[in-house]
PDBQT receptor file of N, H, CA, C and O in Angstrom, charges set to zero:
ATOM      1  N   MET A   1       7.255   8.635 -24.825  1.00  0.00    +0.000 N 
ATOM      2  CA  MET A   1       6.793   7.378 -24.228  1.00  0.00    +0.000 C 
ATOM      3  C   MET A   1       7.444   7.224 -22.866  1.00  0.00    +0.000 C 
ATOM      4  O   MET A   1       8.642   7.461 -22.710  1.00  0.00    +0.000 OA
ATOM      5  N   ALA A   2       6.650   6.825 -21.879  1.00  0.00    +0.000 N 
ATOM      6  H   ALA A   2       5.677   6.632 -22.006  1.00  0.00    +0.000 HD
ATOM      7  CA  ALA A   2       7.142   6.646 -20.495  1.00  0.00    +0.000 C 
ATOM      8  C   ALA A   2       8.050   5.403 -20.451  1.00  0.00    +0.000 C 
ATOM      9  O   ALA A   2       7.701   4.347 -20.979  1.00  0.00    +0.000 OA
ATOM     10  N   ARG A   3       9.190   5.549 -19.826  1.00  0.00    +0.000 N 
ATOM     11  H   ARG A   3       9.473   6.407 -19.397  1.00  0.00    +0.000 HD
ATOM     12  CA  ARG A   3      10.131   4.418 -19.698  1.00  0.00    +0.000 C 
ATOM     13  C   ARG A   3      10.046   3.752 -18.341  1.00  0.00    +0.000 C 
ATOM     14  O   ARG A   3      10.416   2.584 -18.219  1.00  0.00    +0.000 OA
ATOM     15  N   SER A   4       9.582   4.432 -17.332  1.00  0.00    +0.000 N 
ATOM     16  H   SER A   4       9.282   5.381 -17.431  1.00  0.00    +0.000 HD
ATOM     17  CA  SER A   4       9.536   3.877 -15.981  1.00  0.00    +0.000 C 
ATOM     18  C   SER A   4       8.220   4.230 -15.318  1.00  0.00    +0.000 C 
ATOM     19  O   SER A   4       7.705   5.339 -15.461  1.00  0.00    +0.000 OA
ATOM     20  N   MET A   5       7.683   3.247 -14.580  1.00  0.00    +0.000 N 
ATOM     21  H   MET A   5       8.101   2.346 -14.464  1.00  0.00    +0.000 HD
ATOM     22  CA  MET A   5       6.411   3.419 -13.900  1.00  0.00    +0.000 C 
ATOM     23  C   MET A   5       6.598   3.128 -12.396  1.00  0.00    +0.000 C 
ATOM     24  O   MET A   5       5.675   2.639 -11.744  1.00  0.00    +0.000 OA
ATOM     25  N   THR A   6       7.754   3.417 -11.862  1.00  0.00    +0.000 N 
ATOM     26  H   THR A   6       8.504   3.814 -12.391  1.00  0.00    +0.000 HD
ATOM     27  CA  THR A   6       8.009   3.164 -10.457  1.00  0.00    +0.000 C 
ATOM     28  C   THR A   6       7.504   4.325  -9.633  1.00  0.00    +0.000 C 
ATOM     29  O   THR A   6       7.744   5.483  -9.974  1.00  0.00    +0.000 OA
ATOM     30  N   GLY A   7       6.781   4.018  -8.514  1.00  0.00    +0.000 N 
ATOM     31  H   GLY A   7       6.586   3.077  -8.237  1.00  0.00    +0.000 HD
ATOM     32  CA  GLY A   7       6.278   5.054  -7.659  1.00  0.00    +0.000 C 
ATOM     33  C   GLY A   7       6.045   4.564  -6.247  1.00  0.00    +0.000 C 
ATOM     34  O   GLY A   7       6.044   3.359  -5.999  1.00  0.00    +0.000 OA
ATOM     35  N   TRP A   8       5.850   5.477  -5.327  1.00  0.00    +0.000 N 
ATOM     36  H   TRP A   8       5.850   6.456  -5.529  1.00  0.00    +0.000 HD
ATOM     37  CA  TRP A   8       5.657   5.129  -3.931  1.00  0.00    +0.000 C 
ATOM     38  C   TRP A   8       4.814   6.230  -3.292  1.00  0.00    +0.000 C 
ATOM     39  O   TRP A   8       4.954   7.407  -3.623  1.00  0.00    +0.000 OA
ATOM     40  N   GLY A   9       3.946   5.834  -2.381  1.00  0.00    +0.000 N 
ATOM     41  H   GLY A   9       3.832   4.878  -2.112  1.00  0.00    +0.000 HD
ATOM     42  CA  GLY A   9       3.134   6.792  -1.625  1.00  0.00    +0.000 C 
ATOM     43  C   GLY A   9       2.757   6.231  -0.276  1.00  0.00    +0.000 C 
ATOM     44  O   GLY A   9       2.701   5.017  -0.085  1.00  0.00    +0.000 OA
ATOM     45  N   LYS A  10       2.492   7.156   0.688  1.00  0.00    +0.000 N 
ATOM     46  H   LYS A  10       2.537   8.143   0.533  1.00  0.00    +0.000 HD
ATOM     47  CA  LYS A  10       2.096   6.723   2.023  1.00  0.00    +0.000 C 
ATOM     48  C   LYS A  10       1.080   7.720   2.585  1.00  0.00    +0.000 C 
ATOM     49  O   LYS A  10       1.203   8.926   2.368  1.00  0.00    +0.000 OA
ATOM     50  N   GLY A  11       0.090   7.219   3.298  1.00  0.00    +0.000 N 
ATOM     51  H   GLY A  11      -0.010   6.240   3.474  1.00  0.00    +0.000 HD
ATOM     52  CA  GLY A  11      -0.883   8.089   3.932  1.00  0.00    +0.000 C 
ATOM     53  C   GLY A  11      -1.240   7.521   5.303  1.00  0.00    +0.000 C 
ATOM     54  O   GLY A  11      -1.248   6.306   5.499  1.00  0.00    +0.000 OA
ATOM     55  N   ASP A  12      -1.534   8.413   6.249  1.00  0.00    +0.000 N 
ATOM     56  H   ASP A  12      -1.528   9.400   6.090  1.00  0.00    +0.000 HD
ATOM     57  CA  ASP A  12      -1.944   8.071   7.623  1.00  0.00    +0.000 C 
ATOM     58  C   ASP A  12      -3.305   8.666   7.896  1.00  0.00    +0.000 C 
ATOM     59  O   ASP A  12      -3.617   9.754   7.413  1.00  0.00    +0.000 OA
ATOM     60  N   PHE A  13      -4.134   7.953   8.680  1.00  0.00    +0.000 N 
ATOM     61  H   PHE A  13      -3.880   7.069   9.073  1.00  0.00    +0.000 HD
ATOM     62  CA  PHE A  13      -5.417   8.482   9.074  1.00  0.00    +0.000 C 
ATOM     63  C   PHE A  13      -5.874   7.890  10.399  1.00  0.00    +0.000 C 
ATOM     64  O   PHE A  13      -5.386   6.836  10.808  1.00  0.00    +0.000 OA
ATOM     65  N   ASN A  14      -6.799   8.552  11.067  1.00  0.00    +0.000 N 
ATOM     66  H   ASN A  14      -7.195   9.407  10.735  1.00  0.00    +0.000 HD
ATOM     67  CA  ASN A  14      -7.348   8.099  12.365  1.00  0.00    +0.000 C 
ATOM     68  C   ASN A  14      -8.802   7.696  12.189  1.00  0.00    +0.000 C 
ATOM     69  O   ASN A  14      -9.558   8.362  11.481  1.00  0.00    +0.000 OA
ATOM     70  N   ILE A  15      -9.184   6.623  12.825  1.00  0.00    +0.000 N 
ATOM     71  H   ILE A  15      -8.570   6.083  13.401  1.00  0.00    +0.000 HD
ATOM     72  CA  ILE A  15     -10.609   6.237  12.939  1.00  0.00    +0.000 C 
ATOM     73  C   ILE A  15     -10.871   5.894  14.385  1.00  0.00    +0.000 C 
ATOM     74  O   ILE A  15     -10.315   4.930  14.909  1.00  0.00    +0.000 OA
ATOM     75  N   LYS A  16     -11.700   6.664  15.024  1.00  0.00    +0.000 N 
ATOM     76  H   LYS A  16     -12.152   7.448  14.598  1.00  0.00    +0.000 HD
ATOM     77  CA  LYS A  16     -12.067   6.457  16.431  1.00  0.00    +0.000 C 
ATOM     78  C   LYS A  16     -10.839   6.293  17.332  1.00  0.00    +0.000 C 
ATOM     79  O   LYS A  16     -10.831   5.429  18.208  1.00  0.00    +0.000 OA
ATOM     80  N   GLY A  17      -9.824   7.097  17.129  1.00  0.00    +0.000 N 
ATOM     81  H   GLY A  17      -9.831   7.800  16.417  1.00  0.00    +0.000 HD
ATOM     82  CA  GLY A  17      -8.653   7.077  17.976  1.00  0.00    +0.000 C 
ATOM     83  C   GLY A  17      -7.597   6.093  17.564  1.00  0.00    +0.000 C 
ATOM     84  O   GLY A  17      -6.507   6.128  18.135  1.00  0.00    +0.000 OA
ATOM     85  N   ASP A  18      -7.843   5.199  16.596  1.00  0.00    +0.000 N 
ATOM     86  H   ASP A  18      -8.729   5.171  16.133  1.00  0.00    +0.000 HD
ATOM     87  CA  ASP A  18      -6.851   4.267  16.097  1.00  0.00    +0.000 C 
ATOM     88  C   ASP A  18      -6.136   4.879  14.889  1.00  0.00    +0.000 C 
ATOM     89  O   ASP A  18      -6.785   5.416  13.992  1.00  0.00    +0.000 OA
ATOM     90  N   LEU A  19      -4.800   4.799  14.865  1.00  0.00    +0.000 N 
ATOM     91  H   LEU A  19      -4.273   4.363  15.594  1.00  0.00    +0.000 HD
ATOM     92  CA  LEU A  19      -4.012   5.344  13.761  1.00  0.00    +0.000 C 
ATOM     93  C   LEU A  19      -3.756   4.226  12.751  1.00  0.00    +0.000 C 
ATOM     94  O   LEU A  19      -3.335   3.131  13.124  1.00  0.00    +0.000 OA
ATOM     95  N   TYR A  20      -4.014   4.507  11.465  1.00  0.00    +0.000 N 
ATOM     96  H   TYR A  20      -4.356   5.396  11.163  1.00  0.00    +0.000 HD
ATOM     97  CA  TYR A  20      -3.796   3.577  10.394  1.00  0.00    +0.000 C 
ATOM     98  C   TYR A  20      -2.860   4.205   9.376  1.00  0.00    +0.000 C 
ATOM     99  O   TYR A  20      -2.893   5.415   9.149  1.00  0.00    +0.000 OA
ATOM    100  N   ALA A  21      -2.019   3.368   8.761  1.00  0.00    +0.000 N 
ATOM    101  H   ALA A  21      -1.993   2.386   8.945  1.00  0.00    +0.000 HD
ATOM    102  CA  ALA A  21      -1.074   3.852   7.711  1.00  0.00    +0.000 C 
ATOM    103  C   ALA A  21      -1.238   2.924   6.509  1.00  0.00    +0.000 C 
ATOM    104  O   ALA A  21      -1.304   1.703   6.648  1.00  0.00    +0.000 OA
ATOM    105  N   ILE A  22      -1.303   3.537   5.325  1.00  0.00    +0.000 N 
ATOM    106  H   ILE A  22      -1.249   4.529   5.212  1.00  0.00    +0.000 HD
ATOM    107  CA  ILE A  22      -1.398   2.804   4.067  1.00  0.00    +0.000 C 
ATOM    108  C   ILE A  22      -0.146   3.192   3.268  1.00  0.00    +0.000 C 
ATOM    109  O   ILE A  22       0.188   4.370   3.142  1.00  0.00    +0.000 OA
ATOM    110  N   GLU A  23       0.529   2.181   2.737  1.00  0.00    +0.000 N 
ATOM    111  H   GLU A  23       0.258   1.224   2.839  1.00  0.00    +0.000 HD
ATOM    112  CA  GLU A  23       1.716   2.417   1.913  1.00  0.00    +0.000 C 
ATOM    113  C   GLU A  23       1.519   1.670   0.607  1.00  0.00    +0.000 C 
ATOM    114  O   GLU A  23       1.205   0.479   0.615  1.00  0.00    +0.000 OA
ATOM    115  N   VAL A  24       1.700   2.357  -0.518  1.00  0.00    +0.000 N 
ATOM    116  H   VAL A  24       1.954   3.324  -0.524  1.00  0.00    +0.000 HD
ATOM    117  CA  VAL A  24       1.535   1.777  -1.831  1.00  0.00    +0.000 C 
ATOM    118  C   VAL A  24       2.832   1.933  -2.608  1.00  0.00    +0.000 C 
ATOM    119  O   VAL A  24       3.448   2.999  -2.627  1.00  0.00    +0.000 OA
ATOM    120  N   LYS A  25       3.230   0.833  -3.250  1.00  0.00    +0.000 N 
ATOM    121  H   LYS A  25       2.729  -0.032  -3.235  1.00  0.00    +0.000 HD
ATOM    122  CA  LYS A  25       4.481   0.834  -4.034  1.00  0.00    +0.000 C 
ATOM    123  C   LYS A  25       4.186   0.190  -5.398  1.00  0.00    +0.000 C 
ATOM    124  O   LYS A  25       3.576  -0.876  -5.483  1.00  0.00    +0.000 OA
ATOM    125  N   ALA A  26       4.640   0.874  -6.463  1.00  0.00    +0.000 N 
ATOM    126  H   ALA A  26       5.135   1.739  -6.394  1.00  0.00    +0.000 HD
ATOM    127  CA  ALA A  26       4.484   0.364  -7.836  1.00  0.00    +0.000 C 
ATOM    128  C   ALA A  26       5.859   0.216  -8.441  1.00  0.00    +0.000 C 
ATOM    129  O   ALA A  26       6.670   1.141  -8.393  1.00  0.00    +0.000 OA
ATOM    130  N   LEU A  27       6.126  -0.953  -9.013  1.00  0.00    +0.000 N 
ATOM    131  H   LEU A  27       5.467  -1.705  -9.051  1.00  0.00    +0.000 HD
ATOM    132  CA  LEU A  27       7.397  -1.215  -9.647  1.00  0.00    +0.000 C 
ATOM    133  C   LEU A  27       7.212  -1.366 -11.146  1.00  0.00    +0.000 C 
ATOM    134  O   LEU A  27       6.103  -1.612 -11.620  1.00  0.00    +0.000 OA
ATOM    135  N   ASN A  28       8.278  -1.223 -11.875  1.00  0.00    +0.000 N 
ATOM    136  H   ASN A  28       9.179  -1.024 -11.490  1.00  0.00    +0.000 HD
ATOM    137  CA  ASN A  28       8.221  -1.192 -13.336  1.00  0.00    +0.000 C 
ATOM    138  C   ASN A  28       8.196  -2.629 -13.901  1.00  0.00    +0.000 C 
ATOM    139  O   ASN A  28       9.229  -3.141 -14.332  1.00  0.00    +0.000 OA
ATOM    140  N   HIS A  29       7.037  -3.264 -13.898  1.00  0.00    +0.000 N 
ATOM    141  H   HIS A  29       6.198  -2.849 -13.548  1.00  0.00    +0.000 HD
ATOM    142  CA  HIS A  29       6.880  -4.540 -14.586  1.00  0.00    +0.000 C 
ATOM    143  C   HIS A  29       5.423  -4.724 -15.023  1.00  0.00    +0.000 C 
ATOM    144  O   HIS A  29       4.556  -3.953 -14.611  1.00  0.00    +0.000 OA
ATOM    145  N   ARG A  30       5.153  -5.695 -15.820  1.00  0.00    +0.000 N 
ATOM    146  H   ARG A  30       5.857  -6.322 -16.155  1.00  0.00    +0.000 HD
ATOM    147  CA  ARG A  30       3.840  -5.865 -16.439  1.00  0.00    +0.000 C 
ATOM    148  C   ARG A  30       2.811  -6.590 -15.571  1.00  0.00    +0.000 C 
ATOM    149  O   ARG A  30       1.626  -6.562 -15.905  1.00  0.00    +0.000 OA
ATOM    150  N   PHE A  31       3.199  -7.222 -14.499  1.00  0.00    +0.000 N 
ATOM    151  H   PHE A  31       4.161  -7.245 -14.228  1.00  0.00    +0.000 HD
ATOM    152  CA  PHE A  31       2.303  -8.084 -13.733  1.00  0.00    +0.000 C 
ATOM    153  C   PHE A  31       1.915  -7.407 -12.445  1.00  0.00    +0.000 C 
ATOM    154  O   PHE A  31       2.618  -6.517 -11.967  1.00  0.00    +0.000 OA
ATOM    155  N   ILE A  32       0.783  -7.830 -11.872  1.00  0.00    +0.000 N 
ATOM    156  H   ILE A  32       0.213  -8.553 -12.260  1.00  0.00    +0.000 HD
ATOM    157  CA  ILE A  32       0.327  -7.289 -10.597  1.00  0.00    +0.000 C 
ATOM    158  C   ILE A  32       0.601  -8.329  -9.510  1.00  0.00    +0.000 C 
ATOM    159  O   ILE A  32       0.312  -9.516  -9.668  1.00  0.00    +0.000 OA
ATOM    160  N   ASP A  33       1.152  -7.857  -8.431  1.00  0.00    +0.000 N 
ATOM    161  H   ASP A  33       1.387  -6.894  -8.303  1.00  0.00    +0.000 HD
ATOM    162  CA  ASP A  33       1.429  -8.683  -7.270  1.00  0.00    +0.000 C 
ATOM    163  C   ASP A  33       0.998  -7.881  -6.043  1.00  0.00    +0.000 C 
ATOM    164  O   ASP A  33       1.693  -6.950  -5.636  1.00  0.00    +0.000 OA
ATOM    165  N   ILE A  34      -0.130  -8.232  -5.460  1.00  0.00    +0.000 N 
ATOM    166  H   ILE A  34      -0.694  -8.988  -5.791  1.00  0.00    +0.000 HD
ATOM    167  CA  ILE A  34      -0.682  -7.497  -4.348  1.00  0.00    +0.000 C 
ATOM    168  C   ILE A  34      -0.370  -8.257  -3.037  1.00  0.00    +0.000 C 
ATOM    169  O   ILE A  34      -0.651  -9.449  -2.913  1.00  0.00    +0.000 OA
ATOM    170  N   SER A  35       0.202  -7.554  -2.093  1.00  0.00    +0.000 N 
ATOM    171  H   SER A  35       0.431  -6.585  -2.193  1.00  0.00    +0.000 HD
ATOM    172  CA  SER A  35       0.443  -8.160  -0.775  1.00  0.00    +0.000 C 
ATOM    173  C   SER A  35      -0.045  -7.195   0.300  1.00  0.00    +0.000 C 
ATOM    174  O   SER A  35      -0.040  -5.980   0.098  1.00  0.00    +0.000 OA
ATOM    175  N   MET A  36      -0.460  -7.726   1.426  1.00  0.00    +0.000 N 
ATOM    176  H   MET A  36      -0.464  -8.712   1.591  1.00  0.00    +0.000 HD
ATOM    177  CA  MET A  36      -0.964  -6.911   2.511  1.00  0.00    +0.000 C 
ATOM    178  C   MET A  36      -0.458  -7.446   3.820  1.00  0.00    +0.000 C 
ATOM    179  O   MET A  36      -0.434  -8.654   4.057  1.00  0.00    +0.000 OA
ATOM    180  N   ARG A  37      -0.053  -6.523   4.671  1.00  0.00    +0.000 N 
ATOM    181  H   ARG A  37      -0.072  -5.542   4.479  1.00  0.00    +0.000 HD
ATOM    182  CA  ARG A  37       0.361  -6.892   6.037  1.00  0.00    +0.000 C 
ATOM    183  C   ARG A  37      -0.542  -6.116   6.977  1.00  0.00    +0.000 C 
ATOM    184  O   ARG A  37      -0.685  -4.899   6.865  1.00  0.00    +0.000 OA
ATOM    185  N   ALA A  38      -1.148  -6.842   7.907  1.00  0.00    +0.000 N 
ATOM    186  H   ALA A  38      -1.031  -7.831   7.998  1.00  0.00    +0.000 HD
ATOM    187  CA  ALA A  38      -2.048  -6.190   8.852  1.00  0.00    +0.000 C 
ATOM    188  C   ALA A  38      -2.029  -6.964  10.172  1.00  0.00    +0.000 C 
ATOM    189  O   ALA A  38      -1.668  -8.141  10.172  1.00  0.00    +0.000 OA
ATOM    190  N   PRO A  39      -2.399  -6.354  11.279  1.00  0.00    +0.000 N 
ATOM    191  CA  PRO A  39      -2.502  -7.055  12.540  1.00  0.00    +0.000 C 
ATOM    192  C   PRO A  39      -3.502  -8.181  12.454  1.00  0.00    +0.000 C 
ATOM    193  O   PRO A  39      -4.416  -8.138  11.631  1.00  0.00    +0.000 OA
ATOM    194  N   GLU A  40      -3.345  -9.179  13.283  1.00  0.00    +0.000 N 
ATOM    195  H   GLU A  40      -2.603  -9.214  13.952  1.00  0.00    +0.000 HD
ATOM    196  CA  GLU A  40      -4.202 -10.337  13.267  1.00  0.00    +0.000 C 
ATOM    197  C   GLU A  40      -5.684 -10.029  13.450  1.00  0.00    +0.000 C 
ATOM    198  O   GLU A  40      -6.542 -10.762  12.956  1.00  0.00    +0.000 OA
ATOM    199  N   ARG A  41      -5.983  -8.942  14.159  1.00  0.00    +0.000 N 
ATOM    200  H   ARG A  41      -5.286  -8.347  14.560  1.00  0.00    +0.000 HD
ATOM    201  CA  ARG A  41      -7.413  -8.627  14.400  1.00  0.00    +0.000 C 
ATOM    202  C   ARG A  41      -8.156  -8.251  13.101  1.00  0.00    +0.000 C 
ATOM    203  O   ARG A  41      -9.387  -8.221  13.088  1.00  0.00    +0.000 OA
ATOM    204  N   PHE A  42      -7.429  -7.969  12.020  1.00  0.00    +0.000 N 
ATOM    205  H   PHE A  42      -6.429  -7.994  12.030  1.00  0.00    +0.000 HD
ATOM    206  CA  PHE A  42      -8.046  -7.662  10.741  1.00  0.00    +0.000 C 
ATOM    207  C   PHE A  42      -8.187  -8.866   9.827  1.00  0.00    +0.000 C 
ATOM    208  O   PHE A  42      -8.817  -8.770   8.774  1.00  0.00    +0.000 OA
ATOM    209  N   SER A  43      -7.614  -9.995  10.209  1.00  0.00    +0.000 N 
ATOM    210  H   SER A  43      -7.102 -10.074  11.065  1.00  0.00    +0.000 HD
ATOM    211  CA  SER A  43      -7.705 -11.218   9.402  1.00  0.00    +0.000 C 
ATOM    212  C   SER A  43      -9.121 -11.789   9.455  1.00  0.00    +0.000 C 
ATOM    213  O   SER A  43      -9.767 -11.714  10.500  1.00  0.00    +0.000 OA
ATOM    214  N   PRO A  44      -9.620 -12.356   8.358  1.00  0.00    +0.000 N 
ATOM    215  CA  PRO A  44     -10.990 -12.929   8.351  1.00  0.00    +0.000 C 
ATOM    216  C   PRO A  44     -11.081 -14.165   9.216  1.00  0.00    +0.000 C 
ATOM    217  O   PRO A  44     -12.149 -14.766   9.323  1.00  0.00    +0.000 OA
TER     218      PRO A  44
């Protein structure tokens, strides 16, 4: 049986000359808490 579900990953990519980075972090708990940080130009 797995005792820990902690993990981390990062990826970078280019779209039309702009560089983007995605970082994902998972911690060992039962609940989901999603947060996002992005420049203001991506806000709705």
